[in-house]
N, C-alpha and C positions, 0 to 999 in steps of 0.2 A: 765289419760288424755294424749293424744298424744302430742308429742313435738311441741312447739309453732312454727308457721309458719309466714313468713313475710307477712304482710297484706298491700295491696295497696287499698286505698280508691278511688273508682271511682267518678269522678266529672261530673256533668251535664253541658253541654255547656251553656244551658240557664240560669244557675246560674249567669253567667256574666251579663245577661240582668237584672236579679233581683238586682244584685249588683250595676249596673248603676242607676237603679230606686232609690235605697236607697241613693246613693251619691247625685243625683239630688234633692231628697227630703230634705236632710240635708243642702245642699247649698242654696236652696230656703229659708228655715227657717232662716239660718244665715244671708242672705242678708236682709230679712225683719226685723230681729231683729236689725241690724246695721243701716238701713236706715229709718225704720218706714213706709215704703211704704205700708205695709199690717199689719194688726193686727194679733197677734199670740195668740192662745188659747191653753192652756195645757189641755189634756183630758186623763182620764183613758182609758186603752186599750179596754174595752168593755163599754165605755161611749157613750153618744149621739153625736158622731162625725158628723153625717149627718146634724144635726141642725147647728153646727158650720160652716161646709162647705157652707151650704145654705146662711149663713149670711156673707160670704166673708172672714172668718178667715182662716189663715194657721193653721194647727193642729199638735201639738207636743205631743208625748206620752212618758212620763218619764219611763215607764216600759221598753221600748226598750233601753234606756240609761243604765238602771240597768242591763239588760241582757248583754249588751256590757261590763259593769264593771265586770260582772261575767266571761264572756268568755275570756276577756283579763287578768283575774286573778288579777285585781286591787282591787276587792271588799274586800278581806279579810283584807287588811291593812287599808282600809278606814272605815270599820264598827265600829271599836273602837272610831273613832272621833265622830260619832253620839252617841255612848254609853256614851261618856264623857259629853254630854250636856243633858242627861236624857232619851235617847231612849234605852230601854232594849235590851240586846243581844238576847232575846227570841222572839222579834217581827220580822216582815218581813225584811229579809236581802236585799230585793230590796230597801225598804225605807231607812234602815240604811246605805247601801252602797252609795245610791244616795245623801243623805244629807251629808255623810262623804266627798264625792267628792266635793260637793258645798263648804263645810267648808275649804277644802284644796286647792280649786281652781284648780282642775285637772279634766280631762275628757278623755275617750278613743277616743272621736270624734277628739281631737287634734292630736292624733297619726295616725288616719286613713285618715282624710280629711284635706288637706293642707289649711291653712288659717282660719280654724274653731277652736276657742278656747274652746268652750263648748256649752251647750244647749242654745237655744234662750231665751231671756227674755219674760216672759208672760205679756199679757195685761189683761187676765182673766184666772181663773182656774176652770175647770168643772169636777166633779167626779160623779161616780156611785158606790154605796157601794155593788153592786151585787157580787163583788169579795170578799170584806172583808171590815172591818172598817178601816184598816190601810191606805187605799187610801185617806180617808177623812183627817186623821191626817197628812199624807204625804203632801197633797196639802195645808192644813192649814198652815204648816210651811212656804211654799213658798209664800202664800198669804200675810203673815206677813212680810217676808223678802223683797218682791218686792212692798208691799203696793198696791196690786191690788185686785179686787173683787174675791170672791170664791162662786160658786154656785154648787148645786149638787142634785142628786137623792138619796134618802134613800130607798133602795130596801129591798127585803125580803130574808130570809134565811130558809133553811130546808123545801122548798116548795114541798108538795106532788103532788098536781095537780094544775097547773096554772089556776086560776079562773078569772072571769071577774073583780072581786074586785081587785085582784092583778094588772091586766092590767090597769084598770081605774086609780088606784092610781099612778102608774108610769107614765102613759100618762099625767095626770094632772100636775105632778111635772115637766115634761119636758116642757109642755106648759107654766108653770109659770116662767120658766127661761127666756123666750123671752124678756120681758121688760129690764131686766138687761143686756142681751147680745146686745140688740139694742142700749143701752146707750153707751156701750163700743165700739161697731163696728161703730156706726154712720150710720148704715144701717137699713132700715125698713125691718122687716121680710116679706118674700114672700113665700107663700105656694107652689107655682109652682117650685121655686128653691129647696125647701125641697124635693118635689116629684122627681125631677131630681137626687138629691143626693142619695135618698133612692133607686131609680132604679139602679144607678151605684153600690151601695153597695150590692144590691141583686145579681147583675150580678157577682160581685167580689166573693161573697159568693158561688154562684153556680159553678164558675170556680175553686175556691179553693177546693170545695168538689170533683169535678171531678179529680183534681190533686191527692188528698189524696186517693180517691177510686181506683186509678190505682194499689194500693198496694194489691188489691184482686187478681191480676194476679199471676200466679205461673210460674217462680219466680217473686218476686216483683221488679218492676223497681225503687223503691224509698225506703228509710229508714226513720225512725223517726228522725234520726240525720240530714238527708237532710232537712226534713220538718221544723226543728227548725230554720234553717237559711233561708229557702225559704219563710217562712210565714211572713216575714217582711212587704211585700206589702199588705198582707191581714189585718195586724194590722194597719199600718200607712197610707195605700193608699186607703182603702175602701171609696167609694164615688168619686173616680177619674177614668177617662178613662185610664190613663197611667198604673195603676195597672192591670186593666183588660187586656190590650194589652200584658203586660209582662206575665201574666198567660196563655194566649193562646199559647205563644211561648213555655213555659215550658210544657204545656199539650201535645203539638205536639211531643216534644222530648220523653216524657214518653210513649206515644202511639207507637212511633217508636221502643222504647226498647221492648215493649210488643210484637210487630210484629216479632221482631228478637229473641224473647224468651231470652232476655238479662236481667239478674238480677242485682240489685244494688250491690250485693256481689257475689263473685264466690261460686259455690257449695252450694246453699241454701238448708239446710237440716231441719232447725228448724225455725218456724215462731212465732215471739213473739210480744206481745202487751205491750206497756209502759203506765202505769197508774201513773199520777202525773207530777210534774215539771221536766224539764231537770236539770242535774247538769251542769250548764253552763261552769264551768271551767274544765270540763272533757268530753266535747262532743267528741273530737277527740279520746281521750283515750278509751272511752266507745265504740265508733264506731268500733275501731280496735279490742277491746277485744271480742265483740260479733262476728264480721266478722271472726276473727281468729278461732272461734269455729263453723263455718258454720251456725251461727244463725243470722237471719235477724230480727232485731227489726223494724217492718214495719208499725205500726200504733199506735196511741195514742189518749187519750182523750184530751190532751193538744193542739195539733195542730188543732183538730176539734173544738176548742173553738171559732173559728172565722167563723163558718158556721151558718148563720142566715136565715134559710129557711122561717121564718115567715114574713120577710120584704116584704112590699107591698106598692108601690108608690101611689096607689089609697087611702090608709088610713095610712098615714105616722106615725102619733103620736101613734095610737093604735098598729100598727104592730111593730114599734120600741119597744114599751113597752113590747109587747109579746115576741119579739125576745130576748130582753135583760133580760127577766125574765125566759125564758125557758132554760137558760144556765145550763149546767151540774153542775157547782159549786154552783148554787143557790138551787139545788134540794135536796129532802130527799133521804135516802138510797135506798128505793124501786125503784124509777125511775132511780137512778144512776145504780143500779144493773141490771135492765132491759137493760139499754143502753149498759153496758159492755157486757152482754150476747149476744146482737145483734151484737156488734162489733166482738166478738170472732167467731161467726158463719160466718159473712160476710167475714172476712179476713182469715178464716181457720187457726186459731191460735192454736199453740201447748202449749203455756205457757204464763203467765202474769208476768211482772215485775212491782212491786209496789215500787215507790220511797217514802219513809217516809222522807219528807223534814222537818228538825227540826224547821225552822222558818216559815213554811207555812202550818199550820194545815188545812186550808180550801182546799188546793190542795193535802192533804195526806189522802187517803181514805182506809188506812189499819189499823186504830187504834181502830175500833169498830166491828171487826169480819167480815167485808165484804169479804176479801180474802177467809176465810174459808167457808162462805156461798156460794160464787160463785164456789169454787172448788167442793163443795158437789153437787151443781145444775148442773154444766157443765162437771165435770170430768177433767177439765183443771187445771193442777198444777200451783203453783205460787211461786215466790221468792220475798221477801222484801229486798230492799237495803236501808240502813240507810245513810242519807247524808243531803244535803241542796242545795238550788238553787244557792247561791252565797258564803256562808261562808265555805271555804275549810278546816277550822279548825275542822269542824264537819264530815269530810269524812275520812275513812280509805281505801286507794286504795288497800292495800293488802287483807283486809277483803272482799272488793267488788269482787276482782278477784277470791279469793278462793270460795266464795259463788256462783258466776256465773258459774265457772267451775263445781262445784258440781251439780248445777241445770241442766246444759247441760248433765252431765252424767246421771242424773235421767231421762231426756227426751230420751236419747239414749237407756236406758234400756226399756223404754216404747215402743219405736219403735221396 
């Protein structure tokens, strides 16, 4: 392996626009929590946020707080606090880090945003188990702590083909939430307001897809590591005009990079796909590691998880149910493998990186032979990195570095 070179991470100017969006979002939530001027609903990241927006709630997504706990490297010290009250170290480290932070009364929000002490207090909690059962247990903890209602959708797992029965079940559960939400909000449900929110969410989804699809250009103007920080508005802001406006600015800058043939990294030689969760506490280190080897990790399943092409404002409940059931994480191995094959072709990928996240089995797709099957089908080699999304005790930086360097040497030999 060649001598290590100094790596400079290129920054997108429009990232500042997305950063301001996130700051405004958290300040609005904090103000509402302190004054009671608006009701606050907590929602899982791929839960029915559009219904909540239509009913006048401000919407907070605890997963974003957990990601911040990971990226700030606070999580590792907080996870044992949740373990001590009965939450296993083997379950989702988003859950355990967040509950640990609550127990210790600390938050990365307080470090980033002046005047904000922590997450806003909820008036209601709304979950969708399409990601995993952990979100239900996570929200149930807070429902008890804050003595507020908990409502949710119990979704499906291992779905081969999304059927009308799947869609009808989820749509009905969403509709059945309405009376409880009306009672909390004091607002009568209005289908036209829901259609408006779904239309804005669909627009956000389409814009986010355009942003991520720019990585098909050679060289790619964006990396997976960029995407993990830029995706915030797609998670917390879908259903709002401000999120869509921010993504138009980002998309314009990426298109300008493509026109100049400017890559996100210098000297892109290898194009890689990331399958699985990010290692939040190592985003910068991993970005530099791959860039230093002339490898651009340019696309991922994870960032694409907030693309909802099924959303249709003309049929909001049914289309939301379909969109939130077609998610990659909900599906069986066969549709997952087809999805990754299509991504490999579209992005002209040389290799796949699988992250086997210890506490996130639902987002670790390398445990039942999928990497081997896909390599046989596509001829594209893979590397599995062992780690976790938040718990840095489960990560060996030296082992990761050695394995990545060896993988790039393997790709070099193939070239």
